Structures are given as C-alpha cells and as structure tokens.
N, C-alpha and C positions, 0 to 999 in steps of 0.2 A: 624618344627618352633614351638616355645613355644606359648602356648595359649595367653599370654599377648602381645606377639608380633603380633599375628594374629588380636587380638582385636584392637590393635593400628593402624595396617595397614588399617583395614576396616573403623575405625572411621575417619582416615585421608583421605581415599578415599571418604568417604561421605562428608567431609568438602570440599575436592577438587572439588567434583562434583557441590556443591552449589556455590563455587567460580567461577567455569568455567561457570555456568549458569548465574551468574551475569555479568561476562565478556561478555558472549554471548549477554545479553541484551544490555550492553554498546556498543558492536560492531554493534548491530542492529540499536541503536540510532545514532551512528556515521554514519552508512551507510545511514540512512534517511536523516541526516543533509547534508551529501555529496550530496544526491540526490537533496535536496532542493536548495543547492548551485549551483549545475548544472542547475536546472530549471531556477533559478534567472539569471545566466550567459547567458542562452539561451534567456531569456526575454530580457535582456539588449542588446544582439545582435539583437533580432527582433526589439527592439525600435529604435536602430541606423538605421536599414534598412528601418523601417517605416518612420522615420524622412525624409530620402532621398526620399522615395516615396511620402510623403506628400508634400515636397517642389515641386516635379515634378508635382503632381496632382494639387497643388495650381496655378500653371502656366497655366494648361489646363482645369481646371473645369469650370471656367467662360464661356469660349466659348463653351465648350461642353454642359453646362447647357442650352445654348440657343438652342440646337438642341434636347432638351427633354431627355437627358440621365439622368438616375436615379442612385444614390448612397445611400447605406444604412449601418447601423451599428447596432450591436447587443452586448449585454452583457451576455454571457453564464453563468457567475457566478450568475446572477439573475434567471437563468432558471433551472440549474441542481438540486439545493436543493429542488425545487418544484416538481420535477419528481417522480412519484411513484417508478420507477426503482431504484432511488437513496435511498429512504427510505427502499426499500426491500434489496438493497445491504448492507446497513448499518446493518440491522437486521441479514442478512445471515452471514456477517463477524463476528458480535458479537456471534452468535451461534456457528460458526466454531472455533472461539478462545476459547469459553468456553469448547467445546467438546475436543479440543486438550489439554487444560489446565487440564481438568478433567482426561484425559487419562494419562498425565504425572504424575499427582498427585497419580493415582493408582500404577503406576510403582515405584514412590518414596516410597509410603507406603509399597509396597511389599518388596522393597529392605531393608527398615528399619526393617520390621518385621523379615524377613529371616536373616538379619545381627545380630539382637538381639538374635534370636533363636540360631544361630551358636555360638555366643560368650558365651551363657549360657551353651552350651552343649560340646563345643570344647574339654574341658579337658578330658571328658569321652568317646569321640568318637574314634572308631577305625581309624587308619591312612587312609585307603582307602576311608572311608565314609567322613573323615574330608577333604581330598583332593578334593572329589566330590562336597561337599558343598562349598568349596572355589571357585571351578570352576564355580558353578552355580551363586554365587554372583558376580564374576568378568564378567560373561556373561550378567547378569542382569544389572549391572553398565554400561557396554558398550551400552546396548539397550537403557538405559535412555539417554545417551548422544546423540546417533544417533537419537532417536525419537525427542528430543528437537530441534536439528538442522534441521531436515526434517519438523517439524511443523512450524518453523519460515519461511522456504522457501515457505511452502504451503500457509501460510497467505499472504506473499508478492505477490505471483503469482495470488492468488485468488483476491486480492485487485487490482492489475494491470489489470486483465482480465475484472473485473466488471466495472472499470472506463472506459476502452477502449470501451466497449459495449455501455456505456452511451454516451460517447463522439461521437461515431459513429452515434448514433441515433439523437443527436442534430445537427451534421454536416449535416445530410440528410435533416432534417427539414429546415435548413438554406438555403441549395441548393434549396430546393423545392420552398421556398419563393422567392429566387433570381430569379429563372426561371419563375415563375408565374407572378412576378411583373416586369419582364424585367429590372432588376437591372444590372448595369455594374459591380459593386463591392458590397459586403457586408462585412464590417470589424468587427472583434470581439474585442471589447474593453478590454476583459480579456487577451488578447495576449500582451498587453502592449502598445497600441497606445496611445500617450500622449495627442492628441487633435483631436477632430472631430468638424467640423463646421456644426451644426445642422440646419443651414439655407439652406444648399445644400445637407445634408445627412439625410436620414429618419431612425428614430429609429424603427426597425422591431422586437424588443424584445417581444412585445406583440403578434405580428403575429406568431413568431416562437412558443411561449407558445400555442397559439391557435391550431397550426398545430400539436403540441404534445399532445393536449387535456388536457392542464393544465391551471390553472388560475394564 
C-alpha cells in the first residue's frame, strides 16, 4: 500500500477513535439519563404506593396513638452528604477517574507518537518492517478502544458499590434507632413520601446522625 494511503488510513483511524470516544461519552450520558428516568419512575411508583399506605395509616393512626405506638420519619438526603464515607467516596472516585484518564492519555500519546514516526519513515522501510509497524499501530489502537470502554465500566461499578455501602450503613442506623425507640415505622422522606404529619410522627434524622457519629 502506498505511503500516502497508509498515512491517510492512520490519520482517519485516529479521527475515528476520537469520534468513537465522544460517542461513548454521549452513550454514557444517555445511560445515566435513562438511569435517572428509571429512578424517577420508581419514585413515582413508590409515591403512589405510599399514598395508599398513608390513607390507610390515617384511618388507624389516631386510635393506635392512644395506645402509645410511635411513628418516625427521616431524611437520608440530609445525612449522607455529612458522612465521612461520602466525602471519602467522592475523593476516591475523583482519584480513580484521574488515574484512568491519565492512563488513557498515555496510550493516546503513544499511538500519536508511533503513528507520526511510522508516517515519517514508511517510505524508506522494508516491506516486512512496514507491515510489523502497521500491525503494532492497529493493536495499540484497539487497546485504546478497549481500555476506554473498560474504564467507563469500572467507574460506574465503583460508584454503585460505594453508594450501596453508604446506603447500607444509613439503613442499619435507621433500623437501630427504630429498634431502640420501639418505633412501629420510620419512613424515609427521600423515598418520595409526599406528606408526614409531624404531630404524630417523630423526626429521627438527628438521632440517626448521632448514631452514625456525625453532626
């Protein structure tokens, strides 16, 4: 294949990689948007369910209150950002993202350097060496694509795992408060409950914070 044709091919492949990277970023954004839509839909479903529960509870809370039953509510959205685990998770995610971005940048720089070297020498290279260089560039290009996809998956998985661990700790603290205080229910306002009557429901947000050792 003529030198000019090789140079054009690798230039186009580099442009294609950058375009695919942008499309991958767009795909990730669409995925996250779809995930948020799914969460909102779930929350709407929870709201409808909670409305039915609230109507039922409204009919029974007054007589139950006469027998000393306790109901509570909490807002986990006011708790999680104050947790040191949350701050640590954000820092770790930023560090991981930087590490993956830096690694990808090194691959891109290596590909650019080798591509430029090949293009400047291709005309004088023996055919066997030329084919070997082309194969090396193709392999490096594929490595960049694979690494980018894997890094995005790694980031999403790490984010999900860290949030799950934090939510589990908050849930455990809420359960502990409920058990210690002999509560019948503790509702989480962040789950989409539209109304809580605070004259018969106790806000235990501060108690949960204290249980977690935060202010």
